[in-house]
N, C-alpha and C positions, 0 to 999 in steps of 0.2 A: 543744578550741578554745577562743580566748581568750573569756572573757564579755565582752560589748559594751560591758554598762551599765559595768563599770569603765574602758573607752578612754572612752567620755562623760566620768566622772569626772576622768579623767586629761586631757582636752581642753578641761576648762571652762574659761571665761572669765577665771577665777580663778589657774589655773595659770600662771604664771611660764613655765615652759619642758615644756609638754605633752609635746613629742617626747622629752625626756629620761627622761619616763615610760617611754614604748612603749622606748626603747632597752633600759632597765633590763630589763624584762620579756622583752626576745626577745635578748640581750644574745649568746648564744652562737649564735643564726642569725646575727646581724650580724657575728661574729668569725670565722667559719670560711666565710663567704661569698666567693668569688672576685668577683664582680662585684654593684654593685647590684641587677641582673636578680633573681640569686637571692635577693636579698632580698626583691623584690616578690613573687616566686612564694610564697615562705615567709609573708609577709603575709597574702596569698590564701588560703592551705591554713588560717591560723587565724582565717579569717572576716572579715579586713579588706577593704573594698573601697573603692572610689575615692569614695563619698558619707563612709564613715568619716574616709578620707582628709581630707577636708576640715575635718574638727573638730578635726585636728592642723597645719591654717593652709598645706593644701597641696593643689592642684589635684586630683591622682591618687595614686595608689599609688608609681606609678614616682618620681616626685617625691619622695614621701616616702619611699622605699628610697635614693635617693640622697644624701640627708641624713642619715641613719641608717649609710648605708656610708662618709660623709668624717668622722662623728664617732669611728668605729672607729678608737683607735691601732693600726699595722700596724709591729713591730718586725722583723718576718721578712722584709722586703722584698728587704733586701741579699743574704739566703743565696737567696732564690728566683731571685734576678737571676744570683746567681753559678752556678746549677744550672740555667739557661736552655737553656744548649747540651747539656748531656747528656739533658735531657728532650726537646728536638726530636730528636735521634737516635732517642729511644725510641720518638717518637709515628710518626717514619718505619717503622721495624723494623714497628710493631703496623698501621700503613695498608697495607702490604704484605701482611701476615697476613690482615687484613679482608678484601683484595682478591682474594687467591688462595684461602684456604683455604674459600672456600666453594661453591666449585668442584669439591672434592675427593669431596663425597659421590655428587654424579650421574655423575662420573667412574666411580666405584668402582663403583656400580650399573650403570653399561653393561658394564663390565669383567666384572661378574658374569652377567650376564643372556649376556653372550657366550660365558660360559664354561657357561653352562646348555645352550646350544643345540648347542653341540659335544662334549656328555658326555652317557652314558647309564645307565642301572640306577644303581648303589650309588655311584659315582662320581658321577653328575651329582645324589645327594643329599647328598655331602661338597661338590660344589660350592656349593649352593643354602645349605647352613647356613655356608658358610666368608663367601660374599658378603653375609648379613643380620648377621653381627657385623660384617666390615668395613663395611659402610653404617651403622650403627647407632654403630661407634667415630667413624666419618668425619663423622656428623651431630651427637654428642655434643661433638666438637672444632670444627665449624662454628660452633657454637649456645652455647659456652662464652667468645666473644670476639665483639668488634664492637656493633654496633645493637641486633642482636636477643640478645645475652648478657644474661641474668638477674644483678642483683645476689646478693650471698650472703644479703642479707636477705630478698630474696625468692622463693629457691630452697625453701624450707621451706614457705611458704606457699602456691605455686603446685604443685598437683597436678593438672595437666593432661595428664602424660605417660602418663599409663595410657590417656585415653580417646582421646588422639592416635592411640597405637595401634593401638586399635580402630577408630577411623576408617581409617586405612589398609589394616589387615587387609580392612576390607570392601570398601575402593576393589579389593583383589585378588582375592577369591574370593567377595563379597556378591552381585553381578548373576549370575555364574555359576550360585551356589546358587539365587537367587530363580527365576531362569530353569527350572530343572531341576527345583524343589519344583513349581510351577506345574504341570509337566509329570508329575508322579508320582513323580520321585525326591527323590534321588541314590541310585544303585545302588553306591556308592562313593566311597571318598574320592578328594579332587585326584591329579592325574597331573602336577601342573605344566604342562600344556597347554593350549590353547585349545580344544582339541577332542574333548577327555576327558569323560567322563560328567559332571564337575563341572569346567567349563573357568574358566581362570584366566586373569586378565589382567593383565600385568606393563607394561603402555604406561602405565597411569596411576603407577606406582610410580618408572618412570623418569622422566617430566613431572615430578612431585612433588621428587623430590630433585635434579633438574636445578634448578628453580624455586628452590633455596636461596639461588644465587648473585645471580640478581636479587632476591629479597626479602631479602636481607642488604644489597645496594647501594640498593633503593627507601626502607627505613628508615633508612639513614644519611641519605639524600638529605633526606627529612620531615625527619629531626631538625635537622638544618645548614639548611634553610630556617625550619621553626619559632622557632629559637635566632635567627634575624634577623630573622624578625617580632618576637619578643619586644624585641628590641633597638630597634627602630624604632617599636614602639607605644608611645604614651602614655595607654595608658588600658587595663584590663583587657576591658572591651567590645571595644575597637577590635581587640586581639589577635586574642579570640574570632573576630571578624569577619573575618579576615585569615588567620586558622591553618586554617578548615576547607576553603576552596578548597584548599589545600596538601594537607589529607589527602585528601581526595577525589582530587585528583591522580596522588595515591602510590598508590592504592589501583588506581585507572585503569590507570596504569603499569604495576603488577603483573600485572595483572588481563590486558593486551595482551603483557606478558613470556612468561605461562603459555600464552595462548592460543598465542601461536607455539612454544613447546616442546611443547606437545599436539599439534599439525599435523605435528612434526617426527618425533615418537616412534611415532606410530603405522606410517608405510610402514619405519620402521626395524626394527620388531618383524614386518613384513608382518602385520600387522590391520588391521581397520575402522579409522575415525573413532575417536578417543577421545570418549566422549558427554561433553557439558556437566556432569556430574556430577564431573568432575574439576578444572575452572574453581571451583564452586561449593566444593568442599573446599578447595582451596586459596587461594580469598580467603578464607575460614571461617578456616582456621589461620594464616594471614599477619596479617587485623586481629589475632586471639586474643593470638598474641605482641606485637603492636604495644602491647595495653593491657597486656599481661603485664608487661612491661619497664618500663613508666610505673606501675607499681605496682597495677594496677587489674586485681588477680587475682579475684576474687569470680566476675563476671560471666563471664567465657573459662570458665572451671572448668565453672560452671552449664550455659552454653550447649553446649559439647562434651559434656558428657555427655549432655544431652537427644537431641543429633544423632545420639548414638550409640546410646542406648537404642533410639531411633526406626528407626535403621536395622536392627538388629538384632532387633526386634519384627515387621519385617516378614516374614520367611522363617518365625519362630516360629509367626506366625498362620495362615499356609496348613499347615504341620506338623500344628498343635493342628486345624485343621480337618477332619483324616481322623479325628478322635476321634468317635465315634457322639452324634450330637444337635448336634457344634461345627460343621455347615459353614459356617453363618453367620457365622463369627469370621474366615474368610479370604477372603470376598466381596469387601471392598473393595481388599484388597491384588492380589488376582488381577484384578476390574475395571480398576484402575490399570495394572497390568504388561499386561494385554490392549490397552488404550487407546494407552500410551505407551511400552511396555518396561520391563523391570525398571528400566534407570536413572533412572527417575520417581523411585524412591523416595529414592535420595541426593539427586537435584537438589531436592526439596521440602525435605528434613531440613536438608541443608547449606546450601540457599538459605537459606531461613528463619532459619538461626542466623546466617548472615554478614551477612544484612541486619537483624537485630536489633544484632547488636554491631559494625556499623558506624553506628548510628544515636546509640548508647551513646557509640562513638567519637568522632562529633562532637561530642559534648557534653562529655564528661570530658577529652578532648584538647586541647580547646581553651580551659582554665585554664590559666594562666600556672605553678600549681602542680604542673601535670604533667609539668612540663620542669624540677624541682630533679633537682639531683644525684643518683644512686641511692643513695649512702651516706646523704643527710639524709632523715630521717624522714618522712612525708605523712602 
């Protein structure tokens, strides 16, 4: 982060051109920026606030960024104009892919569940394996482009994939295992049905894979609206105050879409209503991904890990309570399950995690520096 004491010296009254000092210090940022907004975001990331900008004889960071942008020579403008048409054509193809590709995971998951319903024995096992592979590949493809795609620079820092898998596995197997464990079982492995000794819930998996599409479109809407707010703002505090309602609105819109999908998936699989745990898990994964693609990887990784561990510990304590002298270990979970059902565990774990991440996102994603281009260092 830029040493503010150096900025004070650069902006001292005796300095003939304090902005020139700042331009020299941040020349690389100014040269690669495509507009003054990126310079403003980069300056904020280096600790320069509206108060600091006043020392450079500007009313705010945005005004300072406009002067820095204007001072940098741009010899590549002609070449950029010549390549504008091919770039627009490429953008159109990417827009179509972003619009349609997120539909693939849910479509393949629905097809896999239909295949499971119409097969038996070893053929059913093969169908399940093929369905898992197909949905995983579709998810990978859908999340490699568009507003939910991770830049290469962030992919190695975001170790959330394994914890996400644990959360999804618990959504399918966890409630059934906990209910059976409290009753004294299970006596066997899950057989892929909702009526076995270890019941399996497939409706949550279908709802969450179908929700990839609204999650992608909602994230794109948030990015577009945030960029417009950045262009219209004349100060960092003004931008923060205007973008927070956009973030909360995007999360609420995704929650409504997910709730509609949950309501549709239960009758499709001839099961009871899907519990609110799916809504909590969906919002948790959505906000975690939104933070991650903006470069804030630590909090999502920790919260996803804690949520997964909390859910796994619930049936583990019930099993541990069967050991001699350890009956008290399972008492809290058994009491919670008796009062609210086994879904209370994921509702509490994922709901608390989603709330924490949403509060964190309302602070971090309200910064102009959070909306730098992905390839720019944060």
